[in-house]
DRENDO-1510 file (C-alpha; in Angstrom, 1 decimal, always signed):
<recs>
REC; n; res; u; v; w
REC; 1; MET; -112.5; -143.8; -84.8 .
REC; 2; ASN; -109.0; -143.9; -83.3 .
REC; 3; ILE; -108.8; -141.5; -80.3 .
REC; 4; PHE; -105.6; -140.0; -81.6 .
REC; 5; ASP; -107.1; -138.9; -84.9 .
REC; 6; TYR; -108.9; -136.2; -82.9 .
REC; 7; TYR; -105.6; -134.3; -82.5 .
REC; 8; ARG; -105.1; -133.6; -86.2 .
REC; 9; ASN; -107.1; -130.4; -86.5 .
REC; 10; ALA; -108.8; -127.7; -84.4 .
REC; 11; SER; -112.3; -128.9; -85.0 .
REC; 12; GLN; -111.5; -132.5; -84.0 .
REC; 13; ARG; -109.6; -131.2; -80.9 .
REC; 14; SER; -112.7; -129.4; -79.8 .
REC; 15; GLU; -114.6; -132.7; -80.1 .
REC; 16; LEU; -111.9; -134.4; -78.0 .
REC; 17; GLN; -112.2; -131.7; -75.3 .
REC; 18; GLU; -115.9; -132.6; -75.1 .
REC; 19; ILE; -115.2; -136.3; -75.0 .
REC; 20; LEU; -112.7; -135.9; -72.1 .
REC; 21; SER; -115.0; -133.5; -70.2 .
REC; 22; TYR; -117.8; -136.0; -70.4 .
REC; 23; ALA; -115.5; -138.8; -69.4 .
REC; 24; ALA; -114.3; -136.9; -66.4 .
REC; 25; GLN; -117.9; -136.4; -65.3 .
REC; 26; GLN; -118.5; -140.1; -65.7 .
REC; 27; HIS; -115.3; -141.4; -64.1 .
REC; 28; PRO; -116.3; -143.3; -60.9 .
REC; 29; SER; -113.6; -141.5; -58.9 .
REC; 30; GLY; -113.9; -138.1; -60.6 .
REC; 31; LEU; -110.5; -138.3; -62.3 .
REC; 32; GLY; -110.0; -135.0; -64.1 .
REC; 33; ALA; -110.0; -134.6; -67.9 .
REC; 34; SER; -106.3; -133.6; -68.0 .
REC; 35; PHE; -105.4; -136.8; -66.2 .
REC; 36; LEU; -107.6; -138.9; -68.5 .
REC; 37; GLU; -105.9; -137.3; -71.5 .
REC; 38; LYS; -102.4; -137.9; -70.2 .
REC; 39; ASP; -103.3; -141.5; -69.4 .
REC; 40; LEU; -104.2; -142.1; -73.0 .
REC; 41; TRP; -100.7; -141.2; -74.1 .
REC; 42; VAL; -99.1; -143.2; -71.2 .
REC; 43; THR; -101.0; -146.3; -72.4 .
REC; 44; GLU; -100.1; -145.6; -76.1 .
REC; 45; ILE; -96.4; -145.1; -75.3 .
REC; 46; LEU; -96.4; -148.4; -73.4 .
REC; 47; ARG; -98.0; -150.0; -76.5 .
REC; 48; LEU; -95.3; -148.7; -78.7 .
REC; 49; LEU; -92.5; -149.7; -76.4 .
REC; 50; PHE; -93.7; -153.3; -75.7 .
REC; 51; ASN; -96.2; -154.3; -78.4 .
REC; 52; GLU; -94.3; -152.7; -81.3 .
REC; 53; ASP; -91.0; -153.7; -79.8 .
REC; 54; LEU; -89.4; -150.2; -79.9 .
REC; 55; LEU; -87.4; -151.3; -76.8 .
REC; 56; GLY; -85.5; -153.8; -78.9 .
REC; 57; GLU; -84.1; -157.1; -77.7 .
REC; 58; LEU; -83.0; -156.1; -74.2 .
REC; 59; SER; -84.8; -157.3; -71.1 .
REC; 60; VAL; -86.7; -154.3; -69.8 .
REC; 61; ALA; -89.0; -154.3; -66.8 .
REC; 62; PHE; -91.9; -151.9; -66.3 .
REC; 63; LYS; -92.2; -150.9; -62.6 .
REC; 64; GLY; -92.9; -147.9; -60.4 .
REC; 65; GLY; -96.2; -146.3; -59.5 .
REC; 66; THR; -97.6; -146.4; -63.0 .
REC; 67; ALA; -97.1; -150.2; -63.1 .
REC; 68; LEU; -98.8; -150.5; -59.7 .
REC; 69; SER; -101.8; -148.5; -60.9 .
REC; 70; LYS; -102.1; -149.7; -64.5 .
REC; 71; CYS; -101.1; -153.4; -64.1 .
REC; 72; TRP; -102.4; -154.3; -60.6 .
REC; 73; ASN; -104.8; -151.4; -59.7 .
REC; 74; VAL; -103.3; -151.6; -56.2 .
REC; 75; ILE; -102.9; -147.9; -55.7 .
REC; 76; GLU; -105.6; -145.3; -56.1 .
REC; 77; ARG; -103.6; -142.4; -57.5 .
REC; 78; PHE; -102.7; -141.2; -61.0 .
REC; 79; SER; -99.1; -142.0; -61.8 .
REC; 80; GLU; -97.7; -140.1; -64.8 .
REC; 81; ASP; -94.2; -141.4; -65.2 .
REC; 82; ILE; -93.1; -144.6; -67.0 .
REC; 83; ASP; -90.3; -146.3; -65.0 .
REC; 84; LEU; -88.3; -148.8; -66.9 .
REC; 85; SER; -85.4; -150.9; -65.8 .
REC; 86; VAL; -83.0; -152.2; -68.5 .
REC; 87; HIS; -81.3; -155.4; -67.4 .
REC; 88; TRP; -77.7; -154.3; -66.7 .
REC; 89; ALA; -76.1; -157.4; -68.1 .
REC; 90; ASP; -78.0; -157.2; -71.4 .
REC; 91; LEU; -77.1; -153.5; -71.8 .
REC; 92; ALA; -73.4; -154.5; -71.1 .
REC; 93; GLY; -73.6; -157.2; -73.8 .
REC; 94; HIS; -73.2; -160.2; -71.4 .
REC; 95; SER; -74.8; -163.5; -71.9 .
REC; 96; GLU; -76.6; -165.3; -69.0 .
REC; 97; GLU; -73.5; -167.5; -68.6 .
REC; 98; GLU; -71.3; -164.5; -68.3 .
REC; 99; GLU; -73.5; -162.5; -66.0 .
REC; 100; GLN; -72.4; -163.8; -62.5 .
REC; 101; GLN; -68.7; -163.3; -63.4 .
REC; 102; ALA; -69.4; -159.8; -64.7 .
REC; 103; TRP; -71.3; -159.0; -61.5 .
REC; 104; GLU; -68.4; -160.1; -59.3 .
REC; 105; GLN; -65.9; -158.1; -61.5 .
REC; 106; SER; -67.9; -154.9; -61.6 .
REC; 107; THR; -68.5; -154.9; -57.8 .
REC; 108; LEU; -65.1; -156.0; -56.8 .
REC; 109; ASN; -64.1; -152.6; -55.4 .
REC; 110; ASN; -64.9; -148.9; -55.6 .
REC; 111; SER; -62.7; -148.5; -58.6 .
REC; 112; GLN; -64.4; -151.3; -60.6 .
REC; 113; ASN; -67.8; -150.0; -59.5 .
REC; 114; ARG; -67.0; -146.5; -60.8 .
REC; 115; ARG; -65.6; -147.9; -64.0 .
REC; 116; PHE; -68.8; -150.0; -64.5 .
REC; 117; ARG; -71.0; -147.0; -63.7 .
REC; 118; GLU; -69.3; -144.8; -66.3 .
REC; 119; GLN; -69.4; -147.5; -69.0 .
REC; 120; GLN; -73.1; -148.2; -68.3 .
REC; 121; GLN; -73.9; -144.5; -68.5 .
REC; 122; GLU; -72.3; -144.3; -71.9 .
REC; 123; ARG; -74.1; -147.4; -73.1 .
REC; 124; LEU; -77.5; -146.2; -71.7 .
REC; 125; THR; -77.0; -142.8; -73.3 .
REC; 126; GLU; -76.4; -144.4; -76.7 .
REC; 127; TRP; -79.3; -146.8; -76.3 .
REC; 128; THR; -81.8; -144.2; -75.0 .
REC; 129; ASN; -80.8; -141.7; -77.8 .
REC; 130; ALA; -81.5; -144.4; -80.4 .
REC; 131; LEU; -84.8; -145.2; -78.7 .
REC; 132; ALA; -85.8; -141.5; -78.8 .
REC; 133; GLU; -85.0; -141.5; -82.5 .
REC; 134; ARG; -87.2; -144.6; -83.0 .
REC; 135; LEU; -90.1; -143.0; -81.1 .
REC; 136; ASN; -89.9; -139.8; -83.2 .
REC; 137; GLN; -89.8; -141.8; -86.4 .
REC; 138; ARG; -92.9; -143.7; -85.3 .
REC; 139; PHE; -94.6; -140.4; -84.2 .
REC; 140; GLN; -94.4; -139.1; -87.7 .
REC; 141; ILE; -97.1; -141.6; -88.7 .
REC; 142; TYR; -99.6; -139.9; -86.3 .
REC; 143; ASN; -99.4; -136.6; -88.2 .
REC; 144; ILE; -99.9; -134.7; -84.9 .
REC; 145; SER; -98.0; -131.5; -84.5 .
REC; 146; GLY; -96.2; -131.2; -81.2 .
REC; 147; LEU; -95.8; -134.9; -80.6 .
REC; 148; GLU; -92.1; -135.4; -79.8 .
REC; 149; ALA; -89.6; -137.4; -77.7 .
REC; 150; LYS; -86.6; -135.6; -76.3 .
REC; 151; MET; -83.8; -137.2; -74.3 .
REC; 152; GLU; -82.8; -134.9; -71.5 .
REC; 153; PRO; -79.2; -133.9; -72.4 .
REC; 154; ASP; -77.7; -134.0; -68.8 .
REC; 155; SER; -79.6; -137.2; -67.7 .
REC; 156; GLY; -77.0; -139.7; -68.7 .
REC; 157; GLY; -79.6; -141.5; -70.8 .
REC; 158; GLU; -81.9; -141.9; -67.9 .
REC; 159; LYS; -84.7; -139.5; -68.9 .
REC; 160; VAL; -86.8; -139.1; -72.1 .
REC; 161; ASP; -89.6; -136.5; -72.1 .
REC; 162; ILE; -92.6; -137.2; -74.3 .
REC; 163; TYR; -94.5; -134.1; -75.3 .
REC; 164; PHE; -98.0; -134.1; -76.8 .
REC; 165; PRO; -100.4; -131.4; -77.7 .
REC; 166; ARG; -102.7; -131.2; -74.7 .
REC; 167; VAL; -106.3; -130.3; -75.3 .
REC; 168; LYS; -107.2; -130.3; -71.6 .
REC; 169; GLU; -105.0; -128.4; -69.2 .
REC; 170; ASP; -105.3; -127.9; -65.5 .
REC; 171; SER; -103.0; -125.3; -63.8 .
REC; 172; MET; -103.9; -126.7; -60.4 .
REC; 173; ALA; -103.2; -130.3; -61.3 .
REC; 174; TYR; -100.3; -132.0; -59.5 .
REC; 175; GLN; -98.7; -133.3; -62.8 .
REC; 176; ARG; -96.1; -132.5; -65.4 .
REC; 177; ASP; -97.0; -131.1; -68.8 .
REC; 178; HIS; -95.4; -134.1; -70.4 .
REC; 179; ILE; -94.7; -137.9; -69.9 .
REC; 180; LEU; -91.4; -138.8; -68.4 .
REC; 181; LEU; -89.7; -142.0; -69.3 .
REC; 182; GLU; -87.2; -142.9; -66.7 .
REC; 183; PHE; -84.6; -145.6; -67.4 .
REC; 184; GLY; -82.1; -147.4; -65.2 .
REC; 185; GLY; -79.1; -149.3; -66.7 .
REC; 186; ARG; -77.5; -150.7; -63.5 .
REC; 187; ASN; -80.4; -152.7; -62.1 .
REC; 188; ARG; -82.3; -155.8; -63.1 .
REC; 189; GLY; -84.8; -155.9; -65.9 .
REC; 190; LYS; -86.1; -159.3; -64.9 .
REC; 191; PRO; -87.9; -161.4; -63.6 .
REC; 192; THR; -91.1; -160.1; -65.2 .
REC; 193; ASP; -94.6; -161.2; -65.9 .
REC; 194; LEU; -96.8; -160.3; -68.9 .
REC; 195; MET; -99.6; -157.9; -67.8 .
REC; 196; PRO; -102.4; -156.2; -69.8 .
REC; 197; VAL; -102.8; -152.4; -69.7 .
REC; 198; VAL; -105.8; -150.4; -70.8 .
REC; 199; SER; -106.6; -146.7; -70.5 .
REC; 200; TYR; -108.9; -145.3; -67.9 .
REC; 201; LEU; -111.2; -144.0; -70.7 .
REC; 202; SER; -111.9; -147.6; -71.7 .
REC; 203; GLY; -113.8; -148.2; -68.5 .
REC; 204; ILE; -116.3; -145.4; -69.0 .
REC; 205; ALA; -119.7; -146.0; -70.6 .
REC; 206; GLY; -120.1; -144.6; -74.1 .
REC; 207; MET; -116.4; -144.9; -75.0 .
REC; 208; ASP; -116.9; -148.2; -76.8 .
REC; 209; THR; -117.2; -146.5; -80.2 .
REC; 210; LEU; -113.7; -145.2; -79.9 .
REC; 211; GLN; -110.5; -147.1; -80.7 .
REC; 212; LEU; -108.5; -146.8; -77.5 .
REC; 213; PRO; -104.9; -147.9; -76.8 .
REC; 214; THR; -104.1; -151.2; -75.1 .
REC; 215; ALA; -100.8; -152.8; -74.3 .
REC; 216; THR; -99.2; -155.9; -72.9 .
REC; 217; VAL; -96.1; -155.1; -70.9 .
REC; 218; ASN; -93.3; -157.0; -69.1 .
REC; 219; ALA; -94.1; -155.9; -65.5 .
REC; 220; TYR; -91.4; -156.4; -62.8 .
REC; 221; ASP; -91.9; -159.3; -60.3 .
REC; 222; THR; -94.1; -158.3; -57.4 .
REC; 223; GLY; -91.7; -159.4; -54.7 .
REC; 224; TYR; -88.9; -157.3; -56.3 .
REC; 225; ILE; -91.2; -154.3; -56.6 .
REC; 226; LEU; -92.2; -154.5; -52.9 .
REC; 227; TRP; -88.6; -154.8; -51.6 .
REC; 228; GLU; -87.4; -152.0; -53.9 .
REC; 229; LYS; -90.1; -149.8; -52.5 .
REC; 230; LEU; -89.3; -150.7; -48.9 .
REC; 231; THR; -85.6; -150.1; -49.4 .
REC; 232; ALA; -86.3; -146.8; -51.1 .
REC; 233; LEU; -88.1; -145.6; -48.0 .
REC; 234; HIS; -85.2; -146.9; -45.9 .
REC; 235; GLN; -82.9; -144.8; -48.0 .
REC; 236; PHE; -85.0; -141.6; -47.9 .
REC; 237; CYS; -85.3; -142.0; -44.1 .
REC; 238; THR; -81.6; -142.6; -43.3 .
REC; 239; GLN; -79.6; -140.8; -46.0 .
REC; 240; THR; -77.4; -138.0; -44.6 .
REC; 241; LYS; -78.8; -135.3; -46.8 .
REC; 242; ALA; -82.5; -134.9; -46.7 .
REC; 243; PRO; -84.1; -135.7; -50.0 .
REC; 244; ASN; -86.2; -133.1; -52.0 .
REC; 245; PRO; -89.7; -133.7; -50.7 .
REC; 246; ALA; -91.4; -132.6; -53.9 .
REC; 247; ARG; -93.4; -135.6; -55.3 .
REC; 248; LEU; -91.8; -137.9; -52.7 .
REC; 249; ALA; -94.7; -138.6; -50.4 .
REC; 250; ARG; -96.3; -140.9; -53.0 .
REC; 251; HIS; -93.7; -143.6; -52.1 .
REC; 252; TRP; -95.0; -143.8; -48.6 .
REC; 253; TYR; -98.6; -143.9; -49.9 .
REC; 254; ASP; -97.6; -146.7; -52.3 .
REC; 255; VAL; -95.9; -148.9; -49.7 .
REC; 256; ASP; -98.9; -148.5; -47.4 .
REC; 257; CYS; -101.2; -149.6; -50.3 .
REC; 258; LEU; -99.0; -152.6; -51.2 .
REC; 259; LEU; -98.9; -153.9; -47.6 .
REC; 260; ARG; -102.6; -153.3; -46.9 .
REC; 261; ASN; -103.6; -155.0; -50.2 .
REC; 262; HIS; -101.2; -158.0; -49.7 .
REC; 263; PHE; -99.6; -157.2; -53.1 .
REC; 264; ALA; -96.6; -159.4; -52.1 .
REC; 265; ASN; -95.8; -161.1; -48.8 .
REC; 266; PRO; -92.5; -159.6; -47.4 .
REC; 267; TYR; -92.0; -162.8; -45.4 .
REC; 268; GLU; -92.3; -165.1; -48.5 .
REC; 269; THR; -90.1; -163.0; -50.9 .
REC; 270; LEU; -86.8; -163.2; -49.0 .
REC; 271; GLU; -84.8; -164.0; -52.1 .
REC; 272; ALA; -86.0; -160.8; -53.7 .
REC; 273; MET; -85.1; -159.0; -50.5 .
REC; 274; ARG; -81.6; -160.4; -50.5 .
REC; 275; ASN; -81.1; -159.6; -54.2 .
REC; 276; VAL; -82.5; -156.1; -53.9 .
REC; 277; VAL; -80.4; -155.3; -50.8 .
REC; 278; GLU; -77.2; -156.7; -52.4 .
REC; 279; MET; -77.8; -154.7; -55.6 .
REC; 280; LYS; -78.4; -151.4; -53.8 .
REC; 281; GLN; -75.6; -151.9; -51.3 .
REC; 282; ARG; -73.0; -152.7; -53.9 .
REC; 283; ARG; -74.2; -150.5; -56.8 .
REC; 284; TRP; -75.9; -147.5; -55.1 .
REC; 285; SER; -73.8; -146.2; -52.3 .
REC; 286; VAL; -75.6; -143.3; -50.6 .
REC; 287; PRO; -74.0; -141.4; -47.7 .
REC; 288; GLY; -75.6; -142.5; -44.4 .
REC; 289; VAL; -77.5; -145.5; -45.9 .
REC; 290; ASP; -76.7; -149.1; -45.0 .
REC; 291; PHE; -79.1; -151.3; -46.9 .
REC; 292; THR; -77.8; -154.4; -45.2 .
REC; 293; GLN; -79.5; -153.3; -42.0 .
REC; 294; VAL; -82.8; -154.3; -43.7 .
REC; 295; ILE; -81.7; -157.9; -43.6 .
REC; 296; VAL; -80.9; -158.0; -39.9 .
REC; 297; GLY; -84.1; -156.3; -38.7 .
REC; 298; ASN; -83.3; -152.6; -38.8 .
REC; 299; LEU; -85.6; -151.5; -41.7 .
REC; 300; GLN; -86.6; -147.9; -41.3 .
REC; 301; LEU; -89.8; -146.7; -43.0 .
REC; 302; LEU; -90.2; -143.4; -41.3 .
REC; 303; PRO; -87.6; -140.6; -40.7 .
REC; 304; ASP; -86.5; -139.8; -37.2 .
REC; 305; ASP; -86.0; -136.2; -38.2 .
REC; 306; ALA; -89.2; -134.2; -37.5 .
REC; 307; GLU; -88.5; -131.7; -40.2 .
REC; 308; ARG; -88.0; -134.4; -42.8 .
REC; 309; PHE; -91.2; -136.0; -41.7 .
REC; 310; ALA; -93.2; -132.7; -41.8 .
REC; 311; ALA; -91.9; -132.0; -45.4 .
REC; 312; ILE; -93.1; -135.4; -46.6 .
REC; 313; ALA; -96.5; -134.9; -44.9 .
REC; 314; GLY; -96.7; -131.5; -46.6 .
REC; 315; ASP; -96.0; -133.1; -50.0 .
REC; 316; HIS; -98.8; -135.6; -49.4 .
REC; 317; GLN; -101.3; -132.9; -48.8 .
REC; 318; THR; -100.1; -131.1; -51.9 .
REC; 319; ALA; -100.8; -134.2; -53.9 .
REC; 320; VAL; -104.2; -134.5; -52.4 .
REC; 321; GLU; -105.1; -130.9; -53.3 .
REC; 322; GLY; -103.7; -131.4; -56.8 .
REC; 323; GLY; -106.2; -134.2; -57.5 .
REC; 324; MET; -103.6; -137.0; -57.9 .
REC; 325; PHE; -105.8; -139.5; -56.0 .
REC; 326; PHE; -108.9; -141.3; -57.4 .
REC; 327; SER; -110.5; -141.0; -53.9 .
REC; 328; GLU; -109.7; -139.1; -50.8 .
REC; 329; PRO; -106.7; -140.9; -49.2 .
REC; 330; ASP; -106.0; -141.2; -45.5 .
REC; 331; GLY; -103.9; -138.4; -44.0 .
REC; 332; PHE; -100.2; -138.9; -43.8 .
REC; 333; ALA; -100.4; -139.4; -40.0 .
REC; 334; ASP; -102.6; -142.5; -40.4 .
REC; 335; ILE; -100.3; -143.8; -43.2 .
REC; 336; ALA; -97.3; -143.3; -41.0 .
REC; 337; ASP; -99.0; -145.2; -38.1 .
REC; 338; ARG; -99.6; -148.2; -40.3 .
REC; 339; LEU; -96.1; -148.1; -41.7 .
REC; 340; ARG; -94.6; -147.9; -38.2 .
REC; 341; HIS; -96.5; -151.0; -37.3 .
REC; 342; ALA; -95.4; -152.8; -40.5 .
REC; 343; GLN; -91.8; -151.7; -39.9 .
REC; 344; ASP; -91.8; -153.2; -36.4 .
REC; 345; GLU; -93.4; -156.4; -37.6 .
REC; 346; ILE; -91.0; -156.9; -40.4 .
REC; 347; ASN; -88.0; -156.2; -38.2 .
REC; 348; ARG; -89.2; -158.5; -35.5 .
REC; 349; PHE; -89.5; -161.3; -38.1 .
REC; 350; MET; -86.1; -160.7; -39.5 .
REC; 351; ARG; -84.5; -160.7; -36.0 .
REC; 352; ASP; -86.4; -163.7; -34.8 .
REC; 353; SER; -85.9; -165.9; -37.9 .
REC; 354; GLN; -82.3; -164.9; -38.6 .
REC; 355; VAL; -83.0; -165.9; -42.2 .
REC; 356; TYR; -79.6; -164.5; -43.2 .
REC; 357; PRO; -76.5; -163.8; -41.2 .
REC; 358; ASP; -75.5; -160.2; -40.4 .
REC; 359; PRO; -73.7; -159.1; -43.6 .
REC; 360; ALA; -71.4; -157.0; -41.4 .
REC; 361; ASN; -69.8; -160.0; -39.8 .
</recs>
């Protein structure tokens, strides 16, 4: 029986509650029933987007924490959002031959950058709105009340919320009551690799009689993922205005996991580093942040501001208490110690090797 058929009436929903409760008891890391349920829908949405081609013909890369947990199993936390990067040149209608010239033109100066940003936002809004309509048309086939996709009206096309009728809820859980699709239209959507995705339920004994969702996704290149994560920490640590710490500590946890598990070698992915830095420096100007400092050996993975550090550490503890992790993670102080060491090692390599000249010169 297809797992989603259980949503169609009250009697079957009661059965689904029992299935999820049993699965939570059997999960090797004790992942809660509400997380297992949400993961079913995350996997199903990925199947619709990639296997049923609801994304269309544009190059779109699956990345972020959910990709790290679902594609590579490199982090031991539940990630609930689906982070998708639409290749900027595809969205703008440029061919591969036109892409470099379009890049130079769109980053020529602040005026051109602003014009490009405004145009891309219009394009992304139109594209995302059409995607939400395709999702809702597809959802009608499920015959499940409460299953709906809504584009957030003030998001500039960057956010679509997927609502589903939850049979297992946990008021203490550190998660949203819906699935968030986050889109970017000014970044790369390639290079990618095909990766299989299965639900956490599929790994639990006794679930083999159920038809569970599986997907094959275009996952972002590991080197690009690593450097986007590293430069994200650099931004959070150096930007003039302190970022909102809510749900932010996961980024430090993720980077620590990537480095400890040798997800990608920072010293052997320097082309990805250069491309990520150039993209962020020329397309994402943030007050106080100089991404080019990463190239010359001044990467910053931890904030100097004690208050900012404490806020992130507090969010990490909130995530632990909210059951977001499959197993008890290290405290933030230990994570910070390892990242400080990694920061120093990477910076020493960059300074000693002088792989790229100082962009400021």
